[in-house]
C-alpha positions in Angstrom: 0.0 0.0 0.0 1.4 3.3 -1.1 1.2 6.1 1.5 1.6 9.8 0.5 2.1 12.5 3.0 2.1 16.2 2.1 3.7 19.0 4.1 4.7 22.6 3.7 1.4 24.3 3.5 0.6 27.5 5.4 -0.5 31.1 5.3 1.4 33.5 3.0 0.8 36.9 1.6 0.1 37.5 -2.0 3.3 37.6 -4.0 5.0 35.2 -1.6 6.3 31.7 -2.0 5.8 28.3 -0.5 7.4 24.9 -1.2 5.2 21.8 -0.7 6.7 18.4 -0.2 5.2 14.9 -0.6 6.9 11.9 1.0 6.0 8.4 -0.3 6.3 5.1 1.3 5.2 1.5 0.7 6.3 1.3 -3.0 7.3 -1.9 -4.7 10.0 -0.2 -6.8 8.2 0.3 -10.1 8.4 3.6 -11.9 5.6 6.0 -11.5 4.6 9.6 -12.3 3.6 12.1 -9.6 1.1 14.9 -9.7 -0.2 17.8 -7.6 -3.9 18.8 -7.5 -5.8 21.3 -5.5 -9.3 21.9 -4.3 -10.7 25.2 -3.2 -13.9 25.5 -1.1 -17.0 24.8 -3.1 -15.0 23.7 -6.2 -13.9 20.5 -7.7 -10.4 19.2 -7.3 -8.2 20.4 -10.2 -4.9 19.5 -11.8 -1.9 21.7 -10.9 1.3 19.9 -12.1 2.7 16.5 -12.9 6.1 14.9 -13.6 7.3 11.7 -15.1 9.6 9.3 -13.2 12.7 10.8 -14.8 11.5 14.4 -14.3 12.2 15.1 -18.0 8.5 15.4 -18.8 6.3 17.9 -16.8 2.9 19.3 -17.3 1.3 22.3 -15.7 -2.2 23.9 -15.6 -2.3 27.1 -17.5 -3.1 29.0 -14.3 0.2 28.1 -12.7 2.6 28.1 -15.6 5.6 30.2 -15.0 4.9 30.5 -11.3 4.9 26.9 -10.0 7.6 24.2 -10.5 7.3 20.5 -9.9 10.4 18.4 -9.1 11.2 15.1 -7.5 14.0 13.3 -5.7 13.6 9.5 -6.4 16.3 8.6 -3.9 14.2 10.2 -1.2 10.9 9.1 -2.6 9.8 12.7 -2.6 8.1 15.2 -4.9 8.0 18.9 -4.5 6.0 21.9 -5.7 7.7 25.2 -5.6 5.0 27.9 -5.7 6.1 31.5 -6.4 4.1 34.7 -7.0 1.2 33.3 -5.1 -2.2 34.8 -5.5 -5.4 34.6 -3.4 -6.9 32.4 -6.0 -4.2 29.8 -5.3 -5.8 29.2 -1.9 -6.8 25.5 -1.6 -6.0 22.2 -0.2 -3.1 20.7 -2.2 -2.9 17.0 -2.8 -0.1 14.9 -4.2 -0.9 11.7 -6.1 0.7 8.8 -7.9 0.0 7.6 -11.4 1.4 5.4 -14.1 1.0 8.2 -16.6 1.8 11.9 -16.6 -1.9 12.7 -16.4 -4.0 15.7 -15.8 -7.3 14.2 -14.6 -8.2 12.8 -11.2 -9.1 9.4 -12.4 -5.7 8.8 -13.9 -4.2 8.7 -10.4 -4.2 5.7 -8.1 -3.0 6.9 -4.7 -3.6 10.2 -3.0 -2.3 12.0 0.1 -4.5 13.7 2.7 -3.7 17.2 1.5 -2.1 20.3 3.0 -3.8 23.7 3.3 -2.4 26.7 1.4 -3.9 30.1 2.2 -2.9 33.2 0.3 -4.0 36.5 1.8 -4.5 39.6 -0.2 
């Protein structure tokens, strides 16, 4: 059973930065892609960013391109989301997830973390 645990969320002013981390455990050793999603109050969970096993292929939602960067450290079983130039509309619970593809939809992901809250004040 794969377990994903997010950390690094918090309260930040608009224009500030945060770095989210996701630690994974329980893997069998197969290659996998990782993604970040977010869910704001009253809204559906949406795709933010994804990376392949090697990190050479990444995908981003249009709303975060140029501001967010996804990266990973396979030796540490970790994936990160560096978020710069944060906006109030980035406020949400952020989830990391694991998939066999570099997907952008929720149903392409097999395992999910519990989420970490990010709040951006104006």
